[in-house]
VOLOTI-583458 format. One line per field, with one value per residue (C-alpha): residue number from 0; residue in one letter; z, y, x. Coordinates in pm, 1 decimal. Each point is the difference from the previous one (the first is absolute). Layout:
REM VOLOTI-583458
num	NUM ...
residuo	A ...
w	Z ...
v	Y ...
u	X ...
//
This chain:
REM VOLOTI-583458
num	0 1 2 3 4 5 6 7 8 9 10 11 12 13 14 15 16 17 18 19 20 21 22 23 24 25 26 27 28 29 30 31 32 33 34 35 36 37 38 39 40 41 42 43 44 45 46 47 48 49 50 51 52 53 54 55 56 57 58 59 60 61 62 63 64 65 66 67 68 69 70 71 72 73 74 75 76 77 78 79 80 81 82 83 84 85 86 87 88 89 90 91 92 93 94 95 96 97 98 99 100 101 102 103 104 105 106 107 108 109 110 111 112 113 114 115 116 117 118 119 120 121 122 123 124 125 126 127 128 129 130 131 132 133 134 135 136 137 138 139 140 141 142 143 144 145 146 147 148 149 150 151 152 153 154 155 156 157 158 159 160 161 162 163 164 165 166 167 168 169 170 171 172 173 174 175 176 177 178 179 180 181 182 183 184 185 186 187 188 189 190 191 192 193 194 195 196 197 198 199 200 201 202 203 204 205 206 207 208 209 210 211 212 213 214 215 216 217 218 219 220 221 222 223 224 225 226 227 228 229 230 231 232 233 234 235 236 237 238 239 240 241 242 243 244 245 246 247 248 249 250 251 252 253 254 255 256 257 258 259 260 261 262 263 264 265 266 267 268 269 270 271 272 273 274 275 276 277 278 279 280 281 282 283 284 285 286 287 288 289 290 291 292 293 294 295 296 297 298 299 300 301 302 303 304 305 306 307 308 309 310 311 312 313 314 315 316 317 318 319 320 321 322 323 324 325 326 327 328 329 330 331 332 333 334 335 336 337 338 339 340 341 342 343 344 345 346 347 348 349 350 351 352 353 354 355 356 357 358 359 360 361 362 363 364 365 366 367 368 369 370 371 372 373 374 375 376 377 378 379 380 381 382 383 384 385 386 387 388 389 390 391 392 393 394 395 396 397 398 399 400 401 402 403 404 405 406 407 408 409 410 411 412 413 414 415 416 417 418 419 420 421 422 423 424 425 426 427 428 429 430 431 432 433 434 435 436 437 438 439 440 441 442 443 444 445 446 447 448 449 450 451 452 453 454 455 456 457 458 459 460 461 462 463 464 465 466 467 468 469 470 471 472 473 474 475 476 477 478 479 480 481 482 483 484 485 486 487 488 489 490 491 492 493 494 495 496 497 498 499 500 501 502 503 504 505 506 507 508 509 510 511 512 513 514 515 516 517 518 519 520 521 522 523 524 525 526 527 528 529 530 531 532 533 534 535 536 537 538 539 540 541 542 543 544 545 546 547 548 549 550 551 552 553 554 555 556 557 558 559 560 561 562 563 564 565 566 567 568 569 570 571 572 573 574 575 576 577 578 579 580 581 582 583 584 585 586 587 588 589 590 591 592 593 594 595 596 597 598 599 600 601 602 603 604 605 606 607 608 609 610 611 612 613 614 615 616 617 618 619 620 621 622 623 624 625 626 627 628 629 630 631 632 633 634 635 636 637 638 639 640 641 642 643 644 645 646 647 648 649 650 651 652 653 654 655 656 657 658 659 660 661 662 663 664 665 666 667 668 669 670 671 672 673 674 675 676 677 678 679 680 681 682 683 684 685 686 687 688 689 690 691 692 693 694 695 696 697 698 699 700 701 702 703 704 705 706 707 708 709 710 711 712 713 714 715 716 717 718 719
residuo	M A K T A P K I I L S G A R D I P L D L I D L S Q S N V R R V K A G V S I E A L A D D I A R R G L L Q S L N L R P T L D G E G Q E T G R F H L P A G G R R F R A L E L L V K R K R L A K N A P V P C I V K D A H D P I S E E E D S L A E N T H R E Q L H P L D Q F R G M K R L I D Q G D D I E T I A A T F M T T P A V V R Q R L K L A S V S P A L H E I Y A E D G M T L D Q L M A F S V S E D H A R Q E Q V W E L L A H S W N K E P S F I R S K L T E N T V R V S D K R A L F V G I D A Y T E A G G C V L R D L F T A D D G G W L Q D A A L L D T L V A A K L Q A E A E R I G G E G W K W V T A A V D L P Y G H L N S L R E I D S D P A A L T D A E S A R A E A L T A E G N A I E A E Y E D V E E L P E E V A A R I E A I D V E L A G L I E R P R T Y D P R E M G I A G A F V S L D T D G S L Y I E R G W V R A E D E P Q V E A E P G H D G A E G D Q S A D P I G P Q Q P A A S A R S I V V T V A G G A A D E P D D D D E Q I I K P L P D R L V S E L T A H R T L A L Q D A F A A S P S T A F A A V L H A M V L S A F Y S G R T E S C L G V S V Q R T S F P N Q A P G M K D S P S A R S I A A R H E A W E K R L P D S D K A L W D A L M L L D G G D Q A A L F A H C A S F G V N A L W E P T S R Y D G R V S A H G V E R R L A H S H V L A R A V G L D M V A A G W K P T V E N Y L G R V A K P R I L M A V A E A K D D Q T A G L I D H L K K G D M A R E A E R L L A D A D W L P E P L R T P A I E D A F D P A A V D Q D E S A E A D A E A L P A F L G G D D D E V T A E D D L S D A Y A I A A E
w	5224.8 333.1 45.1 230.8 243.6 -104.5 258.1 191.7 -12.1 301.4 25.9 1.0 329.1 -115.1 236.9 -13.2 131.0 324.3 -124.9 -318.1 172.7 158.6 240.8 -179.5 100.5 -95.1 284.3 244.7 279.3 193.4 399.6 159.9 178.2 147.0 14.1 -52.2 -297.8 226.1 167.3 -397.2 -109.8 312.0 -122.0 -369.6 150.9 132.5 -187.6 -369.8 -199.4 50.7 -244.5 -367.5 -71.1 -242.5 -314.4 -286.9 -276.1 3.1 -306.1 -99.3 -155.1 -332.2 137.8 -41.9 317.9 134.5 127.9 396.1 160.6 241.7 315.6 32.4 291.4 276.2 77.2 382.3 -133.7 -251.6 298.1 189.2 -246.1 -30.4 360.8 -40.1 -268.8 241.0 269.7 -233.0 44.0 -392.7 -347.6 -106.3 -364.4 155.7 -229.7 170.6 -61.4 -218.3 -199.4 -339.5 -96.5 -369.7 18.7 -188.9 158.2 48.2 394.0 167.6 228.7 223.0 51.5 34.2 253.2 197.4 -84.0 188.6 234.6 42.9 -109.6 242.6 337.6 343.0 120.1 215.8 403.2 66.8 -308.9 195.5 313.2 -181.4 -189.9 287.1 139.1 -316.5 10.4 396.7 -120.0 -283.7 291.3 -6.5 366.5 78.1 -17.6 -323.7 -116.5 188.1 -194.5 -322.0 15.5 143.8 309.7 355.9 203.9 207.0 -328.3 -164.8 353.9 -60.1 -358.5 138.3 309.7 -264.6 -209.5 324.9 -33.7 -86.5 -390.0 39.1 170.1 -287.8 -279.8 185.4 4.5 -345.7 -113.9 211.8 274.3 273.0 31.9 59.8 361.7 51.2 -157.7 210.2 299.6 -58.0 19.4 356.8 12.7 -208.0 64.2 -377.7 189.3 255.6 -263.6 -227.9 264.0 149.2 -365.7 -15.4 376.2 -186.7 -252.0 264.6 228.0 -152.7 163.5 -220.6 133.6 -29.9 368.2 30.3 -200.9 187.7 364.4 -126.7 -113.2 323.9 254.4 129.7 34.9 275.6 -70.4 16.6 283.9 216.9 348.7 -91.0 -303.6 182.7 259.3 -225.1 -245.6 -379.0 -36.9 212.2 -151.8 -337.0 135.7 84.8 -340.3 50.6 -304.3 57.3 -281.5 -136.2 -183.1 -237.6 -109.5 344.7 329.2 167.7 370.4 -77.6 -140.9 127.6 143.9 -188.9 247.2 322.5 176.4 -90.8 152.1 323.1 46.0 1.6 251.0 248.3 -37.2 37.3 291.9 168.6 0.4 146.8 273.5 87.8 16.9 204.1 214.6 51.8 234.3 283.2 -59.9 130.3 -322.2 -349.2 -224.6 -357.9 -283.5 -316.4 217.4 317.6 89.6 208.8 316.9 38.0 272.2 217.6 343.2 -22.6 201.0 -74.3 196.0 63.9 -198.9 -29.2 -318.2 -18.8 107.6 -279.2 -22.0 22.3 -400.4 -50.0 214.5 -138.9 -342.0 94.2 93.5 -285.6 -211.4 160.9 20.0 -404.7 -57.2 229.7 -233.5 -332.7 111.8 145.0 -298.3 -241.6 202.7 -178.8 -368.9 -94.4 -187.5 128.0 -293.4 -66.4 144.3 317.9 61.0 -69.6 243.9 267.6 -46.1 49.2 300.6 161.2 -155.3 211.7 258.6 67.2 -12.2 305.8 167.4 -14.7 212.4 23.4 308.9 262.5 227.0 348.5 -69.2 230.8 -156.5 -367.6 150.3 32.7 -265.1 -419.1 -298.7 -331.1 -318.8 -312.2 -311.9 -31.4 -261.9 -167.8 83.7 255.9 288.3 291.5 308.4 345.4 292.4 374.4 20.2 303.7 -79.4 286.7 65.9 33.4 272.9 317.1 230.6 390.9 256.5 326.6 287.3 243.2 284.5 380.7 178.1 229.8 -91.6 -76.1 -360.0 -222.8 118.4 -363.2 -199.8 -84.2 128.6 -198.7 -354.5 -28.4 -340.2 77.4 -2.0 264.9 37.7 -23.8 238.7 269.3 -39.8 91.5 356.5 149.4 387.6 270.1 343.1 234.1 43.2 -137.9 -79.5 0.9 230.9 -52.5 275.1 287.9 -88.4 -334.3 105.4 -94.2 -390.5 -238.6 -214.3 -287.5 36.0 -31.0 -343.8 149.5 210.0 -334.2 -214.0 298.9 -3.2 -391.8 -59.8 210.8 -218.4 -289.9 50.7 137.7 -279.4 -250.0 154.3 -18.1 -378.5 -98.2 126.5 -198.9 -372.4 -107.5 193.6 -143.8 -340.4 58.4 189.4 -307.9 -262.3 204.6 -22.2 -328.2 -77.4 174.4 -178.2 -368.0 48.9 274.1 -98.3 360.6 212.5 242.4 268.4 20.6 318.5 -289.9 -132.0 -355.7 -323.0 -343.4 -126.8 -314.2 -307.8 -154.1 -444.7 -22.9 -321.4 -244.1 -360.1 -213.4 100.4 306.7 181.8 -237.5 -59.8 27.5 358.7 133.5 -142.7 180.4 292.7 -10.4 -26.0 273.4 225.7 -74.1 47.9 328.0 150.0 -117.9 263.2 300.3 258.4 -74.8 381.6 58.6 369.5 -119.0 -226.9 226.6 71.5 -371.0 -51.8 215.3 -178.2 -323.2 -99.7 -34.8 -373.7 -7.7 299.6 -189.4 -331.2 156.9 222.5 -347.6 -131.8 293.4 -34.1 -405.3 126.1 149.4 -287.7 -145.5 -335.6 -48.3 -89.5 168.2 -90.5 329.4 12.3 -8.9 405.7 87.6 77.7 169.5 -259.2 -163.1 -262.5 157.6 199.5 -347.8 -173.2 305.1 -18.3 -383.3 33.7 276.0 -294.3 -208.7 244.3 34.9 -367.8 -21.3 254.1 -154.6 -359.8 -68.4 -393.6 -122.6 -333.7 153.7 256.3 -325.7 1.4 -466.2 -69.4 -115.8 -168.2 379.2 255.8 -135.8 -363.8 -41.7 316.6 -135.4 -192.9 -362.9 90.8 293.4 -298.6 -220.9 254.7 117.7 -341.0 -64.8 344.7 -97.5 -350.4 -177.7 -131.0 -355.4 121.0 211.7 -291.2 -203.9 249.3 71.5 -212.5 84.9 254.7 360.4 7.5 -240.3 61.6 331.6 -118.1 -283.6 290.0 226.8 -306.7 -64.8 422.8 -14.6 59.6 82.2 325.1 49.8 335.2 111.7 246.7 310.7 -29.7 -50.0 262.9 -14.9 1.8 319.9 -99.8 -96.2 308.5 274.2 221.0 308.1 147.8 -331.0 140.5 346.5 -115.6 -156.3 265.3 77.7 -302.5 -20.8 164.2 -293.7 -292.4 10.6 -294.4 -203.3 -93.2 -362.4 -232.1 140.4 -162.5 -332.6 -208.7 0.8 -376.8 7.9 80.5 -268.0 -73.7 -132.5 323.3 178.0 277.1 390.1 318.4 29.9 28.0 -361.0 -68.4 338.0 -81.8 43.0
v	17721.3 -19.0 154.9 216.5 -79.4 212.9 301.1 5.6 202.5 100.1 62.9 348.6 124.1 147.2 141.2 -210.7 112.9 -254.2 -60.8 -148.8 -276.8 -362.6 -253.6 -303.0 -372.1 -29.4 167.5 -247.7 129.7 -160.8 -6.0 329.0 118.8 301.8 346.2 13.7 140.0 289.8 88.8 14.4 206.2 240.7 -31.1 115.6 246.1 147.5 -0.3 -129.6 -307.2 -62.0 -281.3 12.9 -355.7 -261.3 -22.2 -171.4 116.1 -235.8 -164.8 -75.7 -331.7 65.1 107.3 389.2 253.9 120.1 273.7 -150.3 -137.4 -255.9 -18.5 -337.8 173.6 260.2 -98.0 119.3 386.0 -17.2 -73.0 240.5 255.1 -125.9 70.3 327.2 6.5 -101.6 225.6 283.5 80.8 -118.0 91.0 -338.5 75.7 154.6 -57.9 -265.3 -54.8 -296.2 -234.7 -166.2 -326.7 -94.8 -257.0 -233.1 28.9 -358.0 -16.7 -79.5 220.0 -274.9 10.2 389.8 -43.9 -236.3 177.1 341.6 -166.2 -178.9 236.8 237.4 2.4 102.5 265.5 -72.3 67.0 232.1 175.1 43.7 77.7 315.2 81.1 115.3 158.1 197.0 94.8 92.4 218.6 197.1 79.0 -232.3 -147.9 -351.0 3.8 139.6 -270.8 -248.7 93.1 -1.3 -320.4 -162.2 -129.6 109.8 253.5 -294.4 -123.9 287.7 94.9 -341.2 62.3 337.4 -171.0 -266.6 349.6 96.3 -293.7 27.5 45.1 -244.7 -260.1 73.9 -58.6 -396.3 -24.2 121.5 -274.6 -266.7 5.1 -29.8 -37.3 205.3 -51.7 56.3 345.2 74.2 -73.8 257.2 239.1 -6.9 222.1 354.1 -42.0 -90.5 -72.0 -208.6 -193.9 -58.2 -156.0 -232.8 -112.2 -74.4 -177.9 -212.0 -101.2 -223.3 -103.3 -300.3 161.5 284.3 -14.2 314.9 -32.1 -12.0 334.1 183.1 -94.3 102.4 369.8 14.2 -108.7 334.3 116.7 21.1 -155.5 232.0 -309.6 84.4 126.8 303.7 109.0 -101.5 250.2 265.0 -28.6 25.1 360.5 109.4 -194.8 129.7 378.7 -51.1 -106.7 -378.6 -224.7 -328.2 -272.7 -133.3 -317.2 -2.5 -370.0 -223.4 93.0 200.6 78.4 415.7 -35.3 94.4 346.7 82.2 203.1 -182.6 291.1 255.7 -233.1 -111.3 419.3 61.0 -270.7 59.6 391.3 -103.1 -273.6 287.4 225.1 -262.7 -106.2 413.5 -41.9 -308.0 148.7 295.5 -196.4 9.8 -305.2 34.2 -119.1 -186.0 -205.3 -12.4 -236.4 -163.8 -367.4 -1.0 -297.7 -352.5 17.1 364.1 -27.1 -250.2 153.1 277.6 15.3 147.5 274.4 -82.5 166.5 15.4 37.7 361.5 -11.8 22.6 361.8 -32.9 47.2 -279.2 -261.4 129.2 -59.3 -319.4 -108.1 139.2 -206.5 -353.4 57.5 33.3 -268.1 -215.0 81.4 -121.7 -280.3 -126.4 160.1 -218.9 -297.8 -291.7 156.4 -185.3 307.3 335.5 258.2 198.8 339.3 -174.4 -173.0 347.9 155.5 -254.3 -10.7 421.3 -52.4 -258.7 228.3 317.4 -216.0 -148.7 403.1 67.7 -325.0 48.2 267.3 185.4 -31.7 303.8 -31.6 156.6 363.0 -109.8 -318.1 148.1 243.1 -329.5 -259.4 15.2 -90.1 -183.3 46.4 -220.5 -95.1 -266.6 -232.2 218.5 299.0 157.0 148.2 -245.4 149.0 -223.0 309.5 -54.9 -202.9 104.8 -42.5 -168.4 339.0 207.8 -216.8 239.4 -89.4 10.8 95.9 -200.2 268.6 -34.3 -201.2 53.6 -141.7 -326.1 -308.1 215.8 41.5 216.8 182.3 44.6 -249.7 -355.3 -254.2 -260.5 200.1 264.4 49.1 95.1 348.9 203.0 -5.0 -348.8 -86.3 232.7 -227.5 -322.7 3.8 -303.0 -105.8 -223.6 -78.1 12.1 92.3 -218.7 34.4 389.0 145.0 372.1 268.5 60.5 282.1 -80.2 -278.0 132.0 40.0 -245.0 11.4 -191.6 -318.3 -0.8 -63.7 -260.7 -197.6 -4.4 -126.3 -295.3 -97.3 8.4 -217.2 -238.3 31.9 -22.4 -364.2 -122.8 114.3 -154.4 -356.1 22.7 163.9 -261.3 -298.2 142.4 -34.3 155.6 297.2 67.6 -23.7 269.7 204.5 -26.3 50.8 325.8 137.1 -55.2 156.8 279.2 58.3 -67.5 219.1 224.1 168.2 162.5 -188.6 -201.8 -107.6 -377.5 -133.5 -255.3 68.3 -138.2 253.1 -21.1 169.5 103.5 -39.7 343.6 -62.3 319.2 -86.9 -28.2 -115.3 249.5 -85.0 -206.5 122.9 -41.3 -356.1 -316.5 -83.3 347.3 -2.4 -310.1 120.2 293.9 -133.6 -303.9 306.6 233.5 -297.3 -110.0 373.9 39.3 -267.3 87.4 294.9 320.0 39.3 -217.2 -26.8 -225.1 -200.3 -309.7 -43.5 -14.6 -266.5 -229.8 15.6 -98.4 -418.5 -157.8 18.4 379.3 16.8 -209.3 241.5 321.1 -178.0 -86.7 371.7 160.2 -292.9 97.1 367.1 -154.1 -209.1 118.1 -180.9 361.9 -54.2 278.9 178.1 -63.1 302.2 227.2 -137.7 57.6 -357.2 -68.3 -198.7 -282.8 -200.7 -315.3 155.9 134.8 -346.7 -230.6 235.0 -37.1 -391.5 22.7 244.2 -317.8 -225.2 194.0 68.5 -411.0 -54.0 263.1 -94.5 382.5 63.0 357.6 -136.9 52.3 291.6 202.8 65.7 14.2 125.6 346.2 267.1 202.4 -303.4 -198.9 33.1 327.4 -45.9 -249.8 -8.1 -188.0 -282.3 -76.8 93.5 -264.5 -269.1 65.2 -42.7 -296.2 -188.2 93.6 -67.0 -130.6 156.6 57.7 218.9 144.5 113.9 180.1 272.9 -45.0 262.8 301.5 273.8 -58.2 193.8 -141.3 -350.8 34.6 103.3 -290.0 -261.9 153.4 -149.9 -299.6 -103.4 145.9 -340.4 -225.4 -32.8 130.4 80.0 111.4 -111.8 183.4 -80.8 -383.2 -230.2 -264.1 -402.2 -187.6 -166.6 391.5 121.0 140.4 -212.3 107.1 -225.0 173.0 333.7 -115.6 -123.2 300.4 270.7 3.5 164.9 218.2 281.6 -50.1 20.7 24.8 -210.1 123.7 -225.1 -133.7 179.2 351.0 -108.3 129.8 87.9 383.5 -25.4 -30.2 332.3 223.6 387.3 60.1 -227.1 196.5 -207.0 72.2 -129.3 -317.1 -333.1 -93.3 146.0 8.4 -172.1 262.1
u	5221.1 -157.4 -363.4 -82.9 -253.6 -322.1 -82.5 -281.8 -330.4 -190.9 -366.3 -103.7 -125.8 -382.6 -271.4 -307.9 -342.9 -60.3 -375.2 215.8 142.6 -128.6 192.9 142.5 -60.8 407.3 105.7 197.3 -85.8 -315.4 140.9 -53.3 292.8 222.7 -189.1 -369.1 -175.3 -145.6 345.2 158.4 -283.0 107.2 334.5 -81.6 -229.2 313.7 261.3 -156.6 29.6 395.1 5.2 -180.5 -239.5 99.3 -313.0 -41.9 -288.9 -306.5 -83.7 -322.6 -75.8 143.8 306.2 -14.1 60.0 -350.0 174.1 -42.4 281.5 51.7 269.2 190.9 193.4 -70.6 -331.3 64.5 57.1 -269.1 -235.1 124.6 -39.6 -387.3 -16.7 124.2 -318.2 -228.7 114.6 -80.5 386.7 69.4 -165.5 -134.8 145.6 352.0 293.7 220.2 367.8 61.6 228.7 -167.1 129.7 -67.8 -295.6 189.5 309.7 141.5 50.0 -309.4 -218.0 18.6 406.5 -24.4 -201.2 239.9 297.0 -86.1 -96.2 278.9 300.6 -82.9 162.3 -70.6 214.4 277.4 -108.3 367.9 -153.2 -328.7 151.1 199.7 -284.9 -244.3 340.9 -1.2 -317.3 -0.2 340.8 -262.5 -209.6 -262.2 -170.6 -30.1 -371.8 -14.5 254.3 -214.3 -338.0 148.2 206.3 -273.2 123.8 49.4 208.2 147.9 151.1 130.9 173.5 175.2 92.9 173.0 165.4 131.2 117.3 211.3 193.8 412.8 22.8 266.6 -218.9 -255.0 233.5 33.8 -365.7 -49.9 315.6 -226.1 273.5 -233.0 -386.3 -290.3 -44.2 385.4 -20.4 -331.3 202.5 287.1 -279.7 -55.9 274.4 118.2 362.6 136.2 380.2 -172.5 -201.6 304.0 220.4 -259.7 -18.4 349.4 -42.5 -241.8 268.4 204.1 -309.8 -208.6 -315.9 -145.2 -350.1 -178.3 -41.7 346.7 45.5 -262.8 183.2 346.4 -169.6 -183.1 237.2 129.0 -378.2 -247.8 -336.4 -316.1 -92.9 236.8 -73.6 255.0 -158.4 -390.6 131.3 133.8 -297.3 101.0 -111.6 196.6 294.1 -129.1 10.8 284.5 172.1 -23.0 -11.4 -255.2 83.9 -304.8 -3.6 -324.2 25.0 -33.3 -135.0 224.4 -166.2 15.0 306.3 392.3 116.9 326.5 159.8 109.4 158.8 -259.2 -265.8 286.1 27.2 -395.4 -54.8 261.5 -189.0 -335.9 133.7 140.5 -288.0 -198.3 239.3 -37.9 -351.7 24.1 235.3 -212.4 -237.0 229.9 262.4 326.1 151.7 -116.1 174.4 -69.8 81.3 -166.0 110.2 77.1 275.8 -211.9 27.2 0.0 -222.3 211.2 87.8 -267.3 -230.7 -376.5 -194.7 -323.8 -291.2 -405.9 -224.7 -114.6 -379.3 -276.9 -149.8 -401.3 -22.2 254.5 -191.5 -336.3 165.4 101.3 -362.5 -138.1 276.0 -62.8 -369.9 17.2 269.6 -279.2 -290.7 164.6 183.2 -402.9 -142.7 229.1 69.3 -144.4 204.4 274.7 151.1 -19.3 -105.8 285.7 -89.6 -110.3 308.3 237.0 -233.8 67.8 369.1 -36.7 -184.2 261.9 296.8 -182.0 -41.7 327.1 128.3 -223.6 92.0 357.2 115.7 267.0 205.4 7.8 306.8 160.6 200.3 172.3 170.0 10.6 217.8 249.6 -139.3 13.7 -129.3 92.6 -81.4 12.5 -155.7 -269.9 -52.1 -256.3 217.5 -228.5 190.0 86.0 44.1 79.4 -46.5 86.6 296.4 294.0 344.1 225.0 185.8 -327.2 -103.1 -70.4 315.3 -102.6 257.4 -54.9 -7.8 266.8 -42.7 33.7 313.6 -46.9 -238.4 -281.1 105.1 -236.6 -338.2 -109.5 125.5 -172.8 246.6 -147.6 -5.2 281.7 -48.8 -359.5 -104.1 14.8 -393.9 12.9 195.7 -216.8 -271.7 195.5 1.3 139.8 -119.5 49.8 -71.6 236.6 373.0 261.7 390.4 -17.8 -274.2 -153.2 133.0 -255.4 -37.0 -173.5 -148.8 -311.3 58.4 21.9 314.0 126.0 165.3 408.2 148.1 231.2 -317.1 -228.6 280.1 61.9 -401.9 1.8 302.5 -141.9 -374.7 196.1 174.7 -318.5 -181.3 276.1 -49.3 -363.1 -4.1 243.2 -238.8 -306.8 92.9 -341.2 55.2 365.4 -148.5 -212.7 233.6 280.9 -266.4 -159.0 389.4 15.4 -304.4 79.1 344.9 -161.9 -334.4 17.0 370.0 126.3 -207.0 192.1 -318.3 181.6 179.0 148.1 366.4 -122.8 -34.0 28.9 306.8 -88.8 182.6 96.2 92.2 312.4 -18.6 -320.0 -27.8 -246.4 -359.9 35.5 -277.1 -237.5 128.8 -248.7 179.0 -4.6 -372.8 -90.5 168.3 -184.7 -333.8 40.1 108.6 -300.9 -228.1 161.3 -53.9 -363.6 -34.6 212.2 -87.1 74.9 181.7 292.1 -151.9 -343.6 311.1 17.5 -410.9 -7.5 258.3 -182.8 -336.9 211.1 -7.9 287.8 31.2 -17.2 220.8 318.3 -124.2 52.6 336.1 170.9 -117.2 189.8 310.2 55.1 109.9 244.6 173.0 317.5 195.3 157.1 377.1 149.5 383.5 174.5 246.7 -352.5 -1.0 344.6 61.2 -345.7 -153.7 260.8 -25.7 -3.9 -335.6 -136.9 78.5 -179.1 -270.4 -49.8 24.3 -271.6 -229.9 11.0 -85.6 -338.5 -39.2 36.7 -308.9 -218.9 32.8 160.4 -3.9 117.4 -136.9 -326.0 -8.2 43.2 394.4 120.6 321.9 -22.5 260.3 -66.9 -3.4 305.3 113.5 89.5 175.6 257.3 282.1 -95.7 158.4 -236.0 -280.2 122.8 9.9 -351.0 -162.5 240.9 -71.6 -376.3 -16.7 308.2 341.2 -199.8 -198.4 259.5 188.7 -258.7 48.1 366.6 128.9 -289.9 91.6 -48.1 -323.1 -148.7 92.5 -126.0 -328.6 -13.7 123.1 -344.1 -197.4 214.8 -64.8 -336.5 -209.9 322.1 -24.7 347.1 106.9 422.0 166.6 -138.6 -358.6 68.1 -89.3 302.4 -89.6 50.4 354.1 99.3 -126.2 197.4 207.5 66.5 247.6 240.5 -68.7 108.9 293.3 116.9 -82.1 307.9 110.2 -243.4 222.0 218.3 -223.8 -424.0 -115.4 -260.7 -317.0 100.5 -231.3 192.8 339.1 71.0 285.1 134.4 -0.4 -362.0 -82.7 104.4 -44.2 -309.2 -200.1 -238.9 39.3 -154.0 165.9 -286.7 111.2 -30.9 290.0 204.8 300.1 193.8
//
């Protein structure tokens, strides 16, 4: 008959006075790690000793118990108790709960010490998160929990944030189905359903990086650094009921605003109030928008303005600030690095001086009655106001007074400039000595009248012909005159004080992708235009003399800048102009744009264009998205996303194409062998009336467009 294993007998627990316990050299722990003795003593003082000490009786030389005990395991707890005695928080003979093993136990003291430290298992991080969450639910605050567990409030907030992730994802993490970094990324959102949806998406994606998870969870939010958020202010947004998402584990630049619709409502209301305030200054109209389209000032005329004069107090303050700044610079001119407070003071002086020097502009109230202002947001969220612009339909119209019958014509109108206002016309007087074809009546021979219209027209025709001949013989003057006319049209809207019938017809952009106004190309053009504005005179009447003072290089640079406004590489649907623009003409224009692009080395990638959901991928059919990824990467990469829905496919394609330097066909410059062949087009001109062929990149199969596609009428999908 088999024998059963004997039942084990546990060592009994006893209370041993602290002053009868000694440390044993059998303790295997030698390296200090983990919570300090001081922190452990504080914890014991708060909640008592949670784990008994492991003791053995101390024997004398003859093997008899001495009444004292030594400690092979639990040395840190023992030292913490001793520290509490030193702090007068514990009696030196206080009873300590202990497990006392037999002095002759066959298991060595070293083995007990090693086992106690080896078999303990750290709490799973998920249990830590949930444990702190339960303490919060019980009424503890974050600071108390941080002090209790010897950590910082920031760490506690991180643990609580992790505890707020979907319970379904917690279980996956507990089974090692995801990493802690991935769980941290999911904590950026509080929407459990969306968290679980993104986790399912990861199962079909090769990219499972935390950064990808964060991007998916925040794709429908607005950055706190967005100019709309800066304009409204986070406090106003949260007071209106908005929620701000924060990432407690990585730098998030302030986080994300979760309710984009609420933000847009607040922005619209505040912009409306600002527009009404500015309209109260006396303008005829005010146009307000978060983003104004590129070229919105084209064809508008800017009215004259003057900076407001400094008051006596402001002038005195400016002089005092200037003197203070000069004194500081003189005092520290030999110091390599300024003290922090001195540098701060210099910066404060510069800011205040800039506010005094940059004066608000004053306008003639009569001109304000026909002009308006534009209000938009700058990149830092501040208001960007452009005052004093007159639309063509608001320009004052001057009707000529009816003239007399016969050769004398109008007594008050200007025979040379009939479009000038009457006051200007009366100031122009043309006199001649003696009579000619139309002599005055004898009764009026003492009165000098304006020349007859017909005579003035004939005389100026002779002069124009002679001027054209002399003009052609002076190339340098011809260049200067063309430059003068182009600068007038580019910088002095509405001013046509040039006898040369040359101007720049600015290209307008009826269809614009989001953010075009803030693109690198737009910013470069605006910066160059602003730099030239500062160099050119305020009055167009002084322009000619100013241009003559420029050297050849500056004249050429200014000429190129003005000419650039007339470059038109736009594809246009020909039906919009009722046949006035033909497909043949558009195709020839695009072909010539390729010639210019090759001549200047145009690189749309270097110009800052990248395919995004907004500017391309979200506006074409799924087959075109897959074709773009296949062209930029390969068919295998495209296959990774071919199962996704349209929206997710577009967003994933944006990430895949971010650094691929891929361009859709309308942005590509064809090589020489693929360039437009004028001869071939000439052969096809006779067939144009029957069928107007579109450029190749506009073609497409009808079945590419599906019901789920959110397509615009831009050329990328103009196959219809």
